[in-house]
C-alpha positions in Angstrom: -81.5 -18.2 58.9 -80.1 -14.4 58.4 -80.5 -12.3 55.3 -79.7 -9.0 54.4 -82.5 -7.4 52.5 -83.0 -3.8 50.8 -85.7 -2.3 49.9 -84.5 0.5 47.7 -82.9 -3.2 45.9 -86.9 -3.9 45.5 -87.6 -1.0 43.9 -84.3 -0.6 41.4 -84.1 -3.4 40.0 -86.3 -5.5 40.8 -83.9 -8.6 40.1 -82.7 -10.3 43.8 -84.2 -9.0 46.9 -81.8 -11.2 49.0 -78.7 -12.1 49.7 -76.5 -14.3 51.0 -74.8 -12.3 54.5 -71.4 -11.4 55.0 -71.3 -12.7 51.0 -68.2 -11.5 49.0 -66.6 -11.4 45.9 -62.3 -10.7 44.7 -61.9 -8.3 42.9 -58.3 -8.8 40.9 -57.1 -6.3 38.9 -55.0 -8.7 36.6 -55.7 -8.1 33.0 -54.3 -5.7 29.8 -57.8 -3.9 29.6 -59.0 -2.8 33.0 -62.9 -1.5 33.2 -62.4 1.4 34.8 -62.5 1.0 38.6 -66.2 3.5 39.4 -67.9 0.9 36.6 -66.5 -1.9 38.5 -67.7 -0.1 41.8 -70.8 0.4 41.1 -71.5 -3.1 39.5 -70.3 -4.5 42.9 -73.5 -1.9 44.4 -76.1 -2.7 42.1 -76.1 -6.5 43.0 -75.4 -6.3 46.6 -71.9 -7.5 47.1 -71.2 -6.3 50.8 -67.7 -6.9 51.2 -64.6 -6.9 48.3 -61.0 -8.4 48.3 -58.0 -6.7 46.7 -55.0 -8.4 45.8 -53.2 -4.5 46.9 -54.5 -1.1 47.6 -54.4 1.4 44.1 -55.9 4.2 45.4 -58.0 3.8 42.1 -59.4 1.9 43.2 -60.3 2.9 46.7 -61.2 6.1 45.2 -63.8 4.2 43.4 -65.3 2.2 46.5 -65.0 5.7 48.8 -68.3 6.1 50.2 -69.7 2.9 49.2 -70.1 1.1 52.4 -68.4 -1.8 50.8 -66.3 -3.7 52.9 -62.9 -3.8 51.7 -59.8 -6.1 52.3 -56.8 -4.2 50.7 -53.6 -6.5 50.9 -49.9 -6.4 50.8 -48.3 -8.2 47.6 -45.7 -11.1 48.0 -43.6 -8.7 46.6 -43.8 -5.8 49.1 -43.6 -8.5 52.0 -39.9 -8.0 53.1 -40.1 -4.3 53.2 -42.4 -4.8 55.5 -40.4 -6.8 58.1 -39.0 -2.8 58.8 -41.6 -1.3 61.4 -41.1 2.3 60.4 -42.5 0.8 57.2 -45.3 -0.9 57.9 -46.5 2.5 59.6 -45.7 4.7 56.4 -47.8 1.5 54.2 -51.0 1.9 57.1 -51.0 5.7 57.1 -50.3 5.9 53.4 -53.5 3.1 52.3 -55.2 2.8 55.5 -55.6 5.5 57.6 -56.0 7.6 54.5 -59.6 6.7 54.0 -60.8 6.2 57.5 -62.9 9.2 57.2 -67.1 9.5 56.7 -67.4 8.7 53.0 -64.3 6.9 53.1 -63.3 3.4 52.5 -64.4 1.1 54.8 -61.2 -1.1 55.4 -62.2 -4.7 57.4 -59.0 -6.3 56.9 -55.5 -5.9 55.3 -54.6 -9.2 53.7 -50.0 -9.5 54.8 -49.1 -11.6 51.5 -51.4 -13.9 49.2 -51.0 -17.5 50.1 -46.8 -16.7 50.9 -46.5 -20.4 52.4 -47.2 -22.3 48.3 -44.6 -25.0 47.8 -44.3 -24.1 44.9 -41.9 -20.7 46.6 -39.8 -23.0 47.8 -39.7 -21.2 50.5 -39.4 -18.2 49.8 -41.4 -16.0 51.5 -40.5 -18.1 54.9 -39.0 -15.9 57.1 -40.2 -12.4 56.3 -44.8 -13.8 56.4 -45.0 -13.4 60.0 -42.3 -10.3 60.8 -44.2 -8.9 58.4 -47.9 -9.6 59.8 -46.8 -9.0 63.2 -46.1 -4.8 62.2 -48.9 -4.0 59.9 -50.6 -4.8 63.1 -49.4 -3.1 65.2 -49.1 -0.8 63.2 -51.9 -0.5 62.3 -53.2 -0.7 66.6 -50.6 2.3 66.9 -53.2 4.0 64.3 -55.6 3.8 66.5 -57.6 1.4 64.2 -56.7 -1.5 65.4 -60.3 -2.6 66.9 -61.7 -2.4 64.1 -59.1 -3.5 60.6 -57.0 -6.5 61.1 -54.1 -7.9 59.7 -54.8 -11.2 58.2 -52.5 -14.1 56.0 -54.9 -15.2 53.1 -53.2 -19.4 52.6 -53.3 -21.7 50.4 -55.5 -25.5 51.7 -52.2 -27.0 51.1 -50.7 -25.7 54.4 -51.7 -28.1 56.5 -53.2 -31.9 55.6 -53.9 -35.1 57.3 -51.9 -37.8 56.6 -52.2 -40.7 54.1 -52.6 -43.7 56.0 -55.7 -42.0 57.8 -56.6 -39.1 55.3 -60.1 -38.2 57.5 -60.3 -34.8 58.6 -60.0 -35.6 62.0 -56.8 -36.2 62.0 -56.1 -32.5 60.2 -52.4 -31.0 61.1 -50.3 -28.0 59.7 -47.7 -29.1 57.3 -44.3 -30.4 59.0 -42.1 -27.7 57.8 -43.9 -24.7 58.6 -45.9 -25.9 61.8 -44.3 -23.9 64.0 -44.5 -21.2 62.5 -48.6 -22.1 62.0 -48.8 -22.3 65.6 -46.5 -18.6 66.3 -49.0 -17.2 63.6 -52.5 -19.0 64.3 -51.0 -17.2 68.2 -51.1 -13.4 66.7 -54.1 -13.6 65.0 -55.8 -14.9 68.1 -54.5 -11.9 69.9 -55.6 -9.5 67.9 -58.9 -11.3 67.1 -58.3 -11.7 63.6 -59.2 -14.5 61.7 -57.4 -17.3 60.2 -58.0 -16.6 56.5 -57.7 -20.1 54.1 -58.9 -20.4 50.1 -60.1 -23.2 49.4 -60.6 -24.5 45.4 -62.7 -28.4 45.1 -62.2 -27.5 41.5 -58.2 -28.0 42.3 -59.0 -32.1 43.4 -59.4 -33.0 40.0 -57.5 -30.8 38.6 -55.5 -33.4 37.1 -56.5 -36.5 39.1 -59.1 -37.9 36.5 -59.2 -40.7 39.9 -60.8 -38.1 42.4 -64.5 -38.8 43.3 -65.7 -36.7 40.8 -69.5 -34.9 42.1 -66.9 -35.0 45.6 -66.5 -31.5 44.6 -70.1 -29.9 44.9 -72.5 -30.1 46.9 -75.2 -32.0 45.8 -74.5 -35.5 48.0 -71.9 -38.1 46.6 -73.2 -42.0 47.5 -70.6 -42.6 49.0 -69.8 -39.9 51.3 -65.9 -40.2 53.7 -66.0 -41.5 56.4 -65.0 -39.6 59.9 -65.6 -41.3 63.5 -69.2 -41.4 62.3 -69.5 -37.8 60.5 -70.2 -38.4 57.0 -68.5 -35.9 54.7 -70.9 -35.6 51.2 -68.3 -32.7 50.2 -65.0 -31.6 50.0 -65.2 -28.5 50.7 -66.5 -29.3 54.0 -64.0 -31.8 54.7 -60.9 -29.5 53.6 -62.7 -27.1 56.0 -62.5 -28.8 58.7 -59.2 -30.8 57.7 -57.8 -26.9 58.9 -60.7 -26.6 61.8 -58.6 -29.7 63.0 -55.0 -28.2 62.6 -56.1 -25.4 64.6 -57.1 -27.5 67.8 -54.5 -29.6 67.5 -52.5 -26.5 68.0 -54.8 -25.6 70.8 -57.1 -23.1 68.5 -59.7 -24.6 67.6 -62.6 -21.8 68.2 -60.2 -19.3 65.4 -62.4 -17.6 63.7 -62.1 -19.0 60.2 -62.6 -16.7 56.9 -62.7 -18.5 53.1 -60.5 -15.5 51.2 -61.4 -17.5 47.8 -63.5 -20.5 46.5 -64.6 -20.8 42.8 -64.9 -22.7 39.4 -63.4 -21.8 36.4 -65.2 -21.5 33.2 -62.7 -22.4 30.6 -59.2 -23.1 30.4 -59.6 -26.9 31.4 -61.7 -29.8 30.6 -63.3 -29.4 33.6 -63.6 -25.6 34.2 -66.8 -24.9 32.0 -70.2 -22.2 32.7 -72.2 -26.0 33.2 -70.2 -27.3 36.1 -69.1 -23.7 37.7 -73.1 -23.0 37.8 -74.1 -26.4 39.7 -70.8 -25.7 42.3 -72.4 -22.2 42.6 -76.0 -23.8 43.0 -75.0 -25.7 45.8 -72.3 -23.7 47.6 -74.8 -20.8 48.0 -77.6 -22.5 48.8 -75.5 -23.7 51.6 -74.6 -20.4 52.7 -77.1 -19.0 53.4 -78.5 -21.8 54.8 -75.4 -20.8 58.0 -75.1 -25.1 58.1 -71.8 -24.2 58.3 -69.7 -27.6 58.0 -70.0 -30.9 60.8 -66.9 -29.5 63.4 -68.2 -25.4 62.7 -71.5 -25.1 62.4 -73.1 -22.1 62.2 -72.2 -19.1 59.9 -69.2 -18.8 57.0 -67.0 -15.4 56.0 -66.6 -16.5 52.5 -65.6 -14.0 49.2 -66.0 -15.3 46.1 -63.0 -15.4 43.2 -63.8 -14.4 41.0 -65.6 -11.2 39.9 -63.8 -10.9 36.7 -61.8 -13.3 34.3 -58.0 -11.5 34.2 -56.2 -12.1 30.8 -52.8 -11.7 31.6 -52.6 -13.4 35.2 -49.9 -16.6 35.2 -50.7 -19.9 33.7 -48.0 -21.8 35.3 -51.5 -23.4 37.8 -53.2 -24.6 34.8 -54.8 -22.3 31.8 -57.8 -22.0 34.0 -56.2 -19.4 36.2 -57.7 -16.3 33.2 -61.0 -17.7 33.6 -62.7 -17.5 36.9 -65.0 -14.8 36.8 -68.5 -15.0 38.1 -67.8 -11.7 34.8 -66.6 -11.4 31.9 -63.2 -9.6 31.4 -66.1 -6.9 29.8 -68.3 -6.6 33.0 -70.9 -9.5 31.7 -72.9 -12.1 33.3 -71.3 -15.6 32.7 -74.2 -17.6 33.5 -77.5 -17.1 36.1 -76.4 -16.6 39.6 -78.5 -16.8 43.0 -76.5 -14.7 45.3 -80.4 -15.5 47.6 -79.0 -18.8 48.3 -83.2 -19.4 47.3 -83.4 -21.4 43.8 -83.9 -17.7 42.6 -81.4 -18.1 39.6 -81.1 -14.8 37.0 -78.5 -13.1 35.8 -76.0 -11.2 37.8 -76.8 -7.4 37.5 -73.8 -6.3 34.2 -71.3 -3.5 34.3 -73.1 -0.6 32.3 -71.9 1.6 29.3 -69.1 -0.6 28.9 -67.3 1.1 26.2 -66.0 -1.7 23.8 -62.7 -1.0 20.4 -64.6 -1.3 16.8 -66.4 -4.7 15.6 -63.1 -5.7 13.8 -61.8 -9.2 14.3 -58.6 -10.6 12.9 -58.0 -14.2 10.9 -56.6 -15.9 9.3 -55.6 -14.9 5.6 -57.6 -18.3 2.7 -55.5 -16.7 0.6 -51.6 -16.8 1.6 -49.5 -19.0 0.0 -46.9 -19.2 2.1 -47.9 -21.4 5.3 -44.0 -22.4 6.6 -44.3 -19.5 9.5 -48.1 -20.3 10.1 -46.7 -22.3 13.4 -43.8 -19.7 14.2 -46.3 -16.3 14.4 -49.2 -18.4 16.8 -47.0 -18.6 19.1 -46.1 -15.6 19.0 -49.4 -14.6 19.1 -50.2 -16.7 21.8 -47.1 -16.5 23.6 -48.2 -12.4 23.7 -52.2 -12.5 24.0 -54.6 -15.2 25.9 -54.8 -18.7 23.6 -56.4 -20.4 27.0 -59.5 -21.0 25.5 -57.7 -23.3 22.5 -57.0 -26.0 24.8 -57.9 -29.7 25.5 -61.9 -29.5 27.0 -62.1 -25.5 27.0 -64.4 -23.7 24.4 -62.2 -23.6 21.2 -61.4 -27.2 21.5 -63.8 -27.2 18.6 -61.6 -25.1 16.0 -59.9 -26.1 13.5 -56.4 -25.3 12.6 -57.4 -22.2 10.5 -59.6 -21.2 13.4 -56.7 -22.0 15.5 -54.8 -19.6 14.2 -57.8 -16.9 13.2 -58.3 -17.2 17.3 -54.4 -16.5 18.1 -54.4 -13.4 15.9 -57.5 -11.9 17.0 -56.7 -12.0 20.8 -53.4 -10.4 19.9 -54.3 -7.8 17.6 -57.6 -7.0 20.7 -55.0 -7.2 23.5 -52.9 -4.5 21.3 -56.1 -2.8 20.7 -56.6 -3.5 16.8 -53.6 -1.9 15.9 -53.8 -2.7 11.5 -49.9 -2.8 12.0 -51.2 -6.1 14.5 -53.0 -8.3 11.4 -50.3 -9.8 9.5 -48.1 -12.1 11.1 -46.3 -11.8 7.2 -48.9 -11.5 5.5 -50.7 -14.7 7.0 -54.2 -12.4 8.7 -56.1 -9.5 7.7 -59.0 -7.7 9.4 -62.7 -8.6 9.3 -66.0 -7.0 10.3 -68.0 -10.1 10.2 -68.0 -12.3 13.6 -65.7 -15.5 13.2 -66.4 -17.1 16.4 -68.4 -20.2 16.3 -70.9 -22.2 19.2 -69.3 -21.7 22.4 -66.0 -20.0 20.7 -66.4 -16.4 21.5 -64.1 -14.1 19.2 -64.3 -11.0 21.5 -64.0 -7.3 21.4 -61.5 -6.0 23.6 -62.6 -3.4 26.1 -61.4 -0.1 25.9 -59.8 -0.2 29.6 -59.3 2.3 31.9 -56.2 3.6 31.3 -57.4 4.8 27.7 -60.5 5.5 28.9 -58.3 7.7 31.5 -56.5 9.2 28.9 -59.6 10.4 26.1 -61.4 11.9 29.5 -58.1 14.1 29.9 -57.4 14.9 25.8 -61.4 15.9 25.9 -61.0 18.2 28.9 -57.6 20.0 27.7 -59.5 20.5 24.2 -61.8 21.9 25.5 -59.4 24.2 27.6 -57.3 25.0 24.4 -60.5 25.8 22.2 -61.8 28.1 24.9 -58.9 30.2 25.3 -59.1 29.7 21.4 -62.9 31.7 21.3 -62.7 33.9 24.5 
């Protein structure tokens, strides 16, 4: 079993000596108040994370990663795929977002993600005709720029691009979705030709979501009483079964040995009855030892490159798929670890290293005003607060489902108040709310204080610099 271990890790942190080989994380930034990129980059280094997958190529993020030696997967969002169908625009994108960082002490880019799950059935074919041309143009642009040998273009796909038939639901029967089978074959051929990986996102949690008949233990890695039997192979968890369904789909089109990267896998901690800290820890306590052992899956034994999803909670993500979407982080919105986790895969459950020197807003909350007389517009005001803030923790089975009606109002009002940077005008709600310095949190239901966002920090730094210059000119 191979591990990557750093002596400096022992000396500086004294927390974990080793971590799973090739382990990466997804760093999403769809938050109303972002941690400064340099703090996140330092947090990645402090926790020994070697690889990071991004969802764009934002310059501030890339600059923070420069010199870190962290391998990076940069990304082209789906709404830019059509533009990448123009080869010249693809060359411009590569020059701006890849080769400009390709210098000693720059960013160690390994992959370019062309789109993100563009073939989801919920997109109704929007990106079907433009994804493959974009992939071709980006890889060809990388090749022309002289970096194609070390940087590969890939398309992170959802597991709904393949399946087994209803009458034979076993991994060996896996095939690509019928309506995109020819397109998937072209993409696979192109990836193989360029020695690029097939990137897939696998979510055992989603097997449980909305499906009370799914065998619960099968979503985890601590074995089940009735494994799925496939020609003598016993599948004891849905991750292995899903992964091998892809392997079979690749075999069916003649490329069963194509490298597979798991672009996203994880477990949310709120927003659903099955999304909580306990289940998330159970999931990672099974996944990480599995990865550390390099056992692979029945059809693909050995090392699997994996990116955990995700690094931080993102309170501005769409909740169309479910309220859990904002709670995938192994760290909270403020870079604080949620639960002990074992990056070594050897039973060393310890808290991760948090983001350092995080700046918070003042110790103030917004709550329901118990002296309010006219409650006729309370529901409308709660709806307004939740439409403009994150109330996903109030749902059934979620961490704040314990609150009474007044508590629900307080939670909603506070989330809006924090998003608005504690502006006093944001805690009125037609006289139904008031500011308090007493923390209204109850048990597992936390009423947050928002952080000072990276944009606010940058603005503050700029103002301080400007004031310093003015003061210097005045004095001298």
